ZADO-1210 file (C-alpha; in nm, 4 decimals, padded with zeros to 6 digits):
<atoms>
<atom x="02.8560" y="04.0809" z="-03.3172" code="MET" pos="1"/>
<atom x="02.5505" y="04.0643" z="-03.5412" code="THR" pos="2"/>
<atom x="02.2045" y="04.0448" z="-03.3805" code="LYS" pos="3"/>
<atom x="02.1528" y="03.6971" z="-03.5332" code="LEU" pos="4"/>
<atom x="02.4582" y="03.5687" z="-03.3657" code="LYS" pos="5"/>
<atom x="02.3615" y="03.7266" z="-03.0324" code="LYS" pos="6"/>
<atom x="02.0285" y="03.5729" z="-03.0581" code="ASN" pos="7"/>
<atom x="02.1926" y="03.2306" z="-03.1243" code="LEU" pos="8"/>
<atom x="02.4151" y="03.2518" z="-02.8378" code="LEU" pos="9"/>
<atom x="02.1256" y="03.3522" z="-02.6051" code="ALA" pos="10"/>
<atom x="01.9297" y="03.0520" z="-02.7180" code="LEU" pos="11"/>
<atom x="02.2240" y="02.8215" z="-02.6750" code="ALA" pos="12"/>
<atom x="02.2446" y="02.9525" z="-02.3121" code="ALA" pos="13"/>
<atom x="01.8990" y="02.8805" z="-02.2446" code="VAL" pos="14"/>
<atom x="01.9141" y="02.5321" z="-02.3916" code="VAL" pos="15"/>
<atom x="02.2327" y="02.4562" z="-02.1824" code="ALA" pos="16"/>
<atom x="02.0279" y="02.5757" z="-01.8714" code="VAL" pos="17"/>
<atom x="01.7421" y="02.3557" z="-01.9562" code="LEU" pos="18"/>
<atom x="01.9657" y="02.0550" z="-02.0266" code="ALA" pos="19"/>
<atom x="02.1269" y="02.0971" z="-01.6904" code="ALA" pos="20"/>
<atom x="01.7918" y="02.1210" z="-01.5130" code="ALA" pos="21"/>
<atom x="01.6689" y="01.8125" z="-01.6937" code="PHE" pos="22"/>
<atom x="01.9795" y="01.6202" z="-01.6078" code="GLY" pos="23"/>
<atom x="01.9377" y="01.7045" z="-01.2396" code="THR" pos="24"/>
<atom x="01.5683" y="01.5921" z="-01.2743" code="PHE" pos="25"/>
<atom x="01.6710" y="01.2611" z="-01.4070" code="LEU" pos="26"/>
<atom x="01.9127" y="01.2066" z="-01.1277" code="LEU" pos="27"/>
<atom x="01.6862" y="01.3110" z="-00.8440" code="VAL" pos="28"/>
<atom x="01.3373" y="01.2408" z="-00.9420" code="LYS" pos="29"/>
<atom x="01.2028" y="00.9025" z="-00.8417" code="PRO" pos="30"/>
<atom x="01.0058" y="00.6867" z="-01.0958" code="ASP" pos="31"/>
<atom x="00.6838" y="00.7820" z="-00.9175" code="ASP" pos="32"/>
<atom x="00.6104" y="01.1519" z="-00.8249" code="SER" pos="33"/>
<atom x="00.4355" y="01.0373" z="-00.5156" code="THR" pos="34"/>
<atom x="00.7389" y="00.8826" z="-00.3608" code="THR" pos="35"/>
<atom x="01.0643" y="01.0051" z="-00.2075" code="THR" pos="36"/>
<atom x="01.4125" y="00.8830" z="-00.2302" code="THR" pos="37"/>
<atom x="01.4765" y="00.7046" z="00.1026" code="PRO" pos="38"/>
<atom x="01.7249" y="00.8550" z="00.3304" code="PRO" pos="39"/>
<atom x="02.0667" y="00.7117" z="00.3702" code="LEU" pos="40"/>
<atom x="02.1230" y="00.4655" z="00.6634" code="PRO" pos="41"/>
<atom x="02.3551" y="00.5819" z="00.9370" code="ALA" pos="42"/>
<atom x="02.7291" y="00.5217" z="00.8622" code="ALA" pos="43"/>
<atom x="02.8202" y="00.1487" z="00.9064" code="GLY" pos="44"/>
<atom x="02.4617" y="00.0330" z="00.9196" code="GLU" pos="45"/>
<atom x="02.4027" y="-00.0666" z="00.5581" code="ALA" pos="46"/>
<atom x="02.4294" y="-00.4208" z="00.4767" code="ARG" pos="47"/>
<atom x="02.4418" y="-00.6345" z="00.1612" code="ALA" pos="48"/>
<atom x="02.2072" y="-00.8898" z="00.3099" code="VAL" pos="49"/>
<atom x="01.9506" y="-00.9017" z="00.5840" code="ARG" pos="50"/>
<atom x="01.7538" y="-01.1642" z="00.7621" code="GLU" pos="51"/>
<atom x="01.4418" y="-01.0620" z="00.5690" code="ASP" pos="52"/>
<atom x="01.6219" y="-01.0290" z="00.2284" code="SER" pos="53"/>
<atom x="01.4515" y="-01.2398" z="-00.0348" code="HIS" pos="54"/>
<atom x="01.6762" y="-01.5525" z="-00.0829" code="ARG" pos="55"/>
<atom x="01.6302" y="-01.7353" z="-00.4195" code="LEU" pos="56"/>
<atom x="01.8206" y="-02.0400" z="-00.2795" code="THR" pos="57"/>
<atom x="01.8736" y="-02.1627" z="00.0719" code="GLU" pos="58"/>
<atom x="02.1366" y="-02.4345" z="00.0838" code="PRO" pos="59"/>
<atom x="02.1448" y="-02.6420" z="00.3882" code="GLN" pos="60"/>
<atom x="02.5277" y="-02.5755" z="00.4011" code="ARG" pos="61"/>
<atom x="02.5793" y="-02.2396" z="00.2173" code="SER" pos="62"/>
<atom x="02.9356" y="-02.1666" z="00.1308" code="GLU" pos="63"/>
<atom x="02.8804" y="-01.8407" z="-00.0224" code="MET" pos="64"/>
<atom x="02.6311" y="-01.5583" z="-00.0595" code="THR" pos="65"/>
<atom x="02.5833" y="-01.3623" z="-00.3936" code="LEU" pos="66"/>
<atom x="02.3567" y="-01.0509" z="-00.3559" code="VAL" pos="67"/>
<atom x="02.2041" y="-00.8699" z="-00.6624" code="GLU" pos="68"/>
<atom x="02.0676" y="-00.5149" z="-00.6213" code="PHE" pos="69"/>
<atom x="01.8415" y="-00.4974" z="-00.9228" code="LEU" pos="70"/>
<atom x="01.5769" y="-00.2915" z="-01.0965" code="ASP" pos="71"/>
<atom x="01.3069" y="-00.4852" z="-01.2817" code="PHE" pos="72"/>
<atom x="01.2928" y="-00.2286" z="-01.5668" code="GLU" pos="73"/>
<atom x="01.6759" y="-00.2067" z="-01.6072" code="CYS" pos="74"/>
<atom x="01.7775" y="-00.3665" z="-01.9534" code="GLU" pos="75"/>
<atom x="02.1011" y="-00.4648" z="-01.8097" code="ALA" pos="76"/>
<atom x="01.9405" y="-00.6581" z="-01.5290" code="CYS" pos="77"/>
<atom x="01.7256" y="-00.8305" z="-01.7840" code="GLY" pos="78"/>
<atom x="02.0203" y="-00.9169" z="-01.9895" code="ALA" pos="79"/>
<atom x="02.2226" y="-01.0657" z="-01.6942" code="VAL" pos="80"/>
<atom x="01.9068" y="-01.2527" z="-01.5554" code="HIS" pos="81"/>
<atom x="01.9520" y="-01.5640" z="-01.7681" code="PRO" pos="82"/>
<atom x="02.3194" y="-01.5940" z="-01.6309" code="THR" pos="83"/>
<atom x="02.1871" y="-01.5618" z="-01.2788" code="VAL" pos="84"/>
<atom x="01.9353" y="-01.8217" z="-01.3351" code="GLU" pos="85"/>
<atom x="02.2022" y="-02.0626" z="-01.4843" code="ARG" pos="86"/>
<atom x="02.4508" y="-01.9986" z="-01.1913" code="LEU" pos="87"/>
<atom x="02.1527" y="-02.0466" z="-00.9616" code="ARG" pos="88"/>
<atom x="02.0839" y="-02.3883" z="-01.1099" code="GLU" pos="89"/>
<atom x="02.4361" y="-02.4821" z="-01.1132" code="GLU" pos="90"/>
<atom x="02.5339" y="-02.3730" z="-00.7392" code="TYR" pos="91"/>
<atom x="02.1916" y="-02.4016" z="-00.5695" code="ARG" pos="92"/>
<atom x="02.3311" y="-02.6431" z="-00.3261" code="ASP" pos="93"/>
<atom x="02.6419" y="-02.4327" z="-00.2316" code="ARG" pos="94"/>
<atom x="02.5599" y="-02.0692" z="-00.2862" code="VAL" pos="95"/>
<atom x="02.2863" y="-01.8450" z="-00.1343" code="THR" pos="96"/>
<atom x="02.1475" y="-01.6203" z="-00.4031" code="PHE" pos="97"/>
<atom x="01.9632" y="-01.2982" z="-00.2831" code="VAL" pos="98"/>
<atom x="01.7794" y="-01.0567" z="-00.4787" code="ALA" pos="99"/>
<atom x="01.7314" y="-00.6964" z="-00.3487" code="ARG" pos="100"/>
<atom x="01.5160" y="-00.4097" z="-00.4828" code="TYR" pos="101"/>
<atom x="01.6907" y="-00.1086" z="-00.6121" code="PHE" pos="102"/>
<atom x="01.4534" y="00.0852" z="-00.8432" code="PRO" pos="103"/>
<atom x="01.6371" y="00.3451" z="-01.0376" code="MET" pos="104"/>
<atom x="01.5167" y="00.7195" z="-01.1043" code="PRO" pos="105"/>
<atom x="01.4176" y="00.7675" z="-01.4700" code="GLY" pos="106"/>
<atom x="01.2510" y="00.4246" z="-01.4755" code="HIS" pos="107"/>
<atom x="00.8846" y="00.5133" z="-01.4714" code="ARG" pos="108"/>
<atom x="00.7615" y="00.1570" z="-01.3640" code="ASN" pos="109"/>
<atom x="01.0467" y="00.0199" z="-01.1739" code="SER" pos="110"/>
<atom x="00.9133" y="00.1029" z="-00.8188" code="ARG" pos="111"/>
<atom x="00.5727" y="-00.0038" z="-00.9260" code="THR" pos="112"/>
<atom x="00.7190" y="-00.3353" z="-01.0408" code="ALA" pos="113"/>
<atom x="00.9023" y="-00.3761" z="-00.7128" code="ALA" pos="114"/>
<atom x="00.5947" y="-00.3018" z="-00.5139" code="VAL" pos="115"/>
<atom x="00.3980" y="-00.5620" z="-00.7028" code="ALA" pos="116"/>
<atom x="00.6719" y="-00.8331" z="-00.6638" code="VAL" pos="117"/>
<atom x="00.6780" y="-00.7572" z="-00.2874" code="GLU" pos="118"/>
<atom x="00.2982" y="-00.7708" z="-00.2781" code="ALA" pos="119"/>
<atom x="00.3347" y="-01.1242" z="-00.4260" code="ALA" pos="120"/>
<atom x="00.6189" y="-01.2143" z="-00.1867" code="ALA" pos="121"/>
<atom x="00.3706" y="-01.1516" z="00.1033" code="GLN" pos="122"/>
<atom x="00.1788" y="-01.4588" z="-00.0423" code="GLN" pos="123"/>
<atom x="00.4925" y="-01.6629" z="-00.0889" code="GLY" pos="124"/>
<atom x="00.5190" y="-01.5902" z="-00.4649" code="LYS" pos="125"/>
<atom x="00.8284" y="-01.3688" z="-00.4586" code="PHE" pos="126"/>
<atom x="01.0195" y="-01.5866" z="-00.7128" code="GLU" pos="127"/>
<atom x="00.7308" y="-01.6420" z="-00.9377" code="ASP" pos="128"/>
<atom x="00.6741" y="-01.2701" z="-00.9747" code="MET" pos="129"/>
<atom x="01.0419" y="-01.1963" z="-00.9968" code="TYR" pos="130"/>
<atom x="01.0601" y="-01.4379" z="-01.2998" code="LYS" pos="131"/>
<atom x="00.7406" y="-01.2975" z="-01.4534" code="LYS" pos="132"/>
<atom x="00.8945" y="-00.9336" z="-01.4348" code="MET" pos="133"/>
<atom x="01.2038" y="-01.0310" z="-01.6232" code="PHE" pos="134"/>
<atom x="01.0205" y="-01.2522" z="-01.8631" code="ALA" pos="135"/>
<atom x="00.7920" y="-00.9716" z="-01.9807" code="THR" pos="136"/>
<atom x="01.0310" y="-00.6843" z="-01.9318" code="GLN" pos="137"/>
<atom x="01.0476" y="-00.6021" z="-02.3179" code="LYS" pos="138"/>
<atom x="00.6476" y="-00.5644" z="-02.3061" code="GLU" pos="139"/>
<atom x="00.6352" y="-00.2939" z="-02.0487" code="TRP" pos="140"/>
<atom x="00.9975" y="-00.1443" z="-01.9903" code="GLY" pos="141"/>
<atom x="01.0503" y="00.2096" z="-02.0846" code="GLU" pos="142"/>
<atom x="00.6747" y="00.2800" z="-02.1069" code="LEU" pos="143"/>
<atom x="00.5798" y="00.6153" z="-01.9533" code="GLN" pos="144"/>
<atom x="00.2449" y="00.5364" z="-01.8321" code="ASN" pos="145"/>
<atom x="00.1664" y="00.3349" z="-01.5117" code="SER" pos="146"/>
<atom x="00.1795" y="-00.0523" z="-01.5748" code="GLN" pos="147"/>
<atom x="00.0130" y="-00.1248" z="-01.2378" code="ALA" pos="148"/>
<atom x="-00.2956" y="-00.2805" z="-01.4109" code="ASP" pos="149"/>
<atom x="-00.0766" y="-00.5076" z="-01.6222" code="LEU" pos="150"/>
<atom x="00.1234" y="-00.6311" z="-01.3155" code="PHE" pos="151"/>
<atom x="-00.2062" y="-00.6989" z="-01.1562" code="ARG" pos="152"/>
<atom x="-00.2802" y="-00.9450" z="-01.4395" code="THR" pos="153"/>
<atom x="00.0530" y="-01.1096" z="-01.3552" code="TYR" pos="154"/>
<atom x="-00.0756" y="-01.1467" z="-01.0079" code="ALA" pos="155"/>
<atom x="-00.4020" y="-01.3040" z="-01.1274" code="GLU" pos="156"/>
<atom x="-00.2061" y="-01.5430" z="-01.3748" code="GLN" pos="157"/>
<atom x="-00.0007" y="-01.6528" z="-01.0621" code="LEU" pos="158"/>
<atom x="-00.3397" y="-01.7359" z="-00.8869" code="ALA" pos="159"/>
<atom x="-00.2654" y="-01.4809" z="-00.6026" code="LEU" pos="160"/>
<atom x="-00.5579" y="-01.3865" z="-00.3715" code="ASP" pos="161"/>
<atom x="-00.6335" y="-01.0464" z="-00.5421" code="MET" pos="162"/>
<atom x="-00.7985" y="-00.8970" z="-00.2467" code="THR" pos="163"/>
<atom x="-00.4769" y="-00.9425" z="-00.0433" code="LYS" pos="164"/>
<atom x="-00.2695" y="-00.8493" z="-00.3344" code="TYR" pos="165"/>
<atom x="-00.4579" y="-00.5150" z="-00.3888" code="ASP" pos="166"/>
<atom x="-00.4362" y="-00.4443" z="-00.0126" code="THR" pos="167"/>
<atom x="-00.0617" y="-00.5009" z="-00.0103" code="ALA" pos="168"/>
<atom x="-00.0019" y="-00.2821" z="-00.3053" code="VAL" pos="169"/>
<atom x="-00.1933" y="-00.0047" z="-00.1474" code="LYS" pos="170"/>
<atom x="-00.0205" y="-00.0500" z="00.1930" code="ASP" pos="171"/>
<atom x="00.2614" y="00.1843" z="00.2523" code="PRO" pos="172"/>
<atom x="00.4544" y="-00.0732" z="00.4416" code="ALA" pos="173"/>
<atom x="00.4930" y="-00.2719" z="00.1154" code="THR" pos="174"/>
<atom x="00.6711" y="00.0261" z="-00.0497" code="GLU" pos="175"/>
<atom x="00.8723" y="00.0890" z="00.2668" code="GLU" pos="176"/>
<atom x="01.0029" y="-00.2834" z="00.2398" code="ARG" pos="177"/>
<atom x="01.1251" y="-00.1854" z="-00.1133" code="VAL" pos="178"/>
<atom x="01.2782" y="00.1368" z="00.0242" code="LYS" pos="179"/>
<atom x="01.4449" y="-00.0672" z="00.3011" code="ALA" pos="180"/>
<atom x="01.6600" y="-00.2519" z="00.0353" code="ASP" pos="181"/>
<atom x="01.7129" y="00.0760" z="-00.1535" code="GLN" pos="182"/>
<atom x="01.8487" y="00.2388" z="00.1612" code="ARG" pos="183"/>
<atom x="02.1075" y="-00.0406" z="00.2039" code="ASP" pos="184"/>
<atom x="02.2137" y="-00.0090" z="-00.1515" code="GLY" pos="185"/>
<atom x="02.2637" y="00.3516" z="-00.1233" code="MET" pos="186"/>
<atom x="02.4615" y="00.3004" z="00.1907" code="GLY" pos="187"/>
<atom x="02.6684" y="00.0647" z="00.0117" code="LEU" pos="188"/>
<atom x="02.7378" y="00.3072" z="-00.2663" code="ASN" pos="189"/>
<atom x="02.5260" y="00.1229" z="-00.5335" code="VAL" pos="190"/>
<atom x="02.4834" y="00.3783" z="-00.8066" code="GLN" pos="191"/>
<atom x="02.3515" y="00.1641" z="-01.0770" code="GLY" pos="192"/>
<atom x="02.1970" y="-00.1838" z="-01.1568" code="THR" pos="193"/>
<atom x="02.2866" y="-00.4767" z="-01.1515" code="PRO" pos="194"/>
<atom x="02.5238" y="-00.4472" z="-00.8713" code="THR" pos="195"/>
<atom x="02.6499" y="-00.7625" z="-00.7236" code="PHE" pos="196"/>
<atom x="02.8072" y="-00.8442" z="-00.3706" code="PHE" pos="197"/>
<atom x="02.9983" y="-01.1596" z="-00.3114" code="LEU" pos="198"/>
<atom x="03.0098" y="-01.2456" z="00.0606" code="ASP" pos="199"/>
<atom x="02.9588" y="-00.8727" z="00.1337" code="GLY" pos="200"/>
<atom x="03.2208" y="-00.7398" z="-00.1074" code="GLN" pos="201"/>
<atom x="03.1232" y="-00.5607" z="-00.4206" code="ARG" pos="202"/>
<atom x="03.2392" y="-00.7085" z="-00.7368" code="ILE" pos="203"/>
<atom x="03.2665" y="-00.5961" z="-01.1040" code="GLN" pos="204"/>
<atom x="02.9873" y="-00.7744" z="-01.2876" code="THR" pos="205"/>
<atom x="03.1336" y="-01.0360" z="-01.5128" code="PRO" pos="206"/>
<atom x="03.0573" y="-01.0045" z="-01.8793" code="ARG" pos="207"/>
<atom x="02.9651" y="-01.3716" z="-01.9470" code="THR" pos="208"/>
<atom x="02.8313" y="-01.6903" z="-01.7777" code="TYR" pos="209"/>
<atom x="03.1815" y="-01.8493" z="-01.8120" code="GLU" pos="210"/>
<atom x="03.3514" y="-01.5370" z="-01.6382" code="ALA" pos="211"/>
<atom x="03.0980" y="-01.5471" z="-01.3636" code="PHE" pos="212"/>
<atom x="03.1290" y="-01.9142" z="-01.3029" code="LYS" pos="213"/>
<atom x="03.4945" y="-01.8997" z="-01.2893" code="ALA" pos="214"/>
<atom x="03.4749" y="-01.6058" z="-01.0317" code="LEU" pos="215"/>
<atom x="03.2479" y="-01.8196" z="-00.8162" code="ILE" pos="216"/>
<atom x="03.4680" y="-02.1237" z="-00.8632" code="ASP" pos="217"/>
<atom x="03.7702" y="-01.9347" z="-00.7671" code="GLU" pos="218"/>
<atom x="03.6111" y="-01.8070" z="-00.4390" code="ARG" pos="219"/>
<atom x="03.4701" y="-02.1504" z="-00.3446" code="LEU" pos="220"/>
<atom x="03.8159" y="-02.3071" z="-00.3808" code="ALA" pos="221"/>
<atom x="03.9532" y="-02.0884" z="-00.1260" code="LYS" pos="222"/>
</atoms>
């Protein structure tokens, strides 16, 4: 074996090790180095929806509950958002739509966005900030520097009490509320976003509005 070939093989081995290490880093590193992945709930304790889950619709007589575990920085979540909005408008008097936080590792600002939305929720503005994040996702998604200041401008645009907003963002309890959703998702084996549960049962995300509507109609007809 020539010296050059030995060197190339050695270099390839180093690259392979680094690639494996980097892959593990992406899988386990949270989007913010100051946070840790929440521990899994005890067996049988994870739930698709809880009393304090954020409901986008609350029909007087709900016939079904559709839960989405989402990441505000996830492009797939952004792509399916218009479909969810159309369905919400169509079935708002029959179906309870629930949004739950599930920031994914590798997205630098997904947890920061979730905390911002939760801070807004504490002032009764969950839906407004939820919509704002998806409407502006292309402006800040995939950026590697913190977008906390940008999210703060969104809060100002929504006329939030900024003293209360800033306090909520800094309060560990706000991030813990995000982690609570994430713990349930992990306990339910959510591995990516968006992930939907229909009346507690996980479903394969339909590819189109028509397919999603057909699925809901079929379930409602039973």
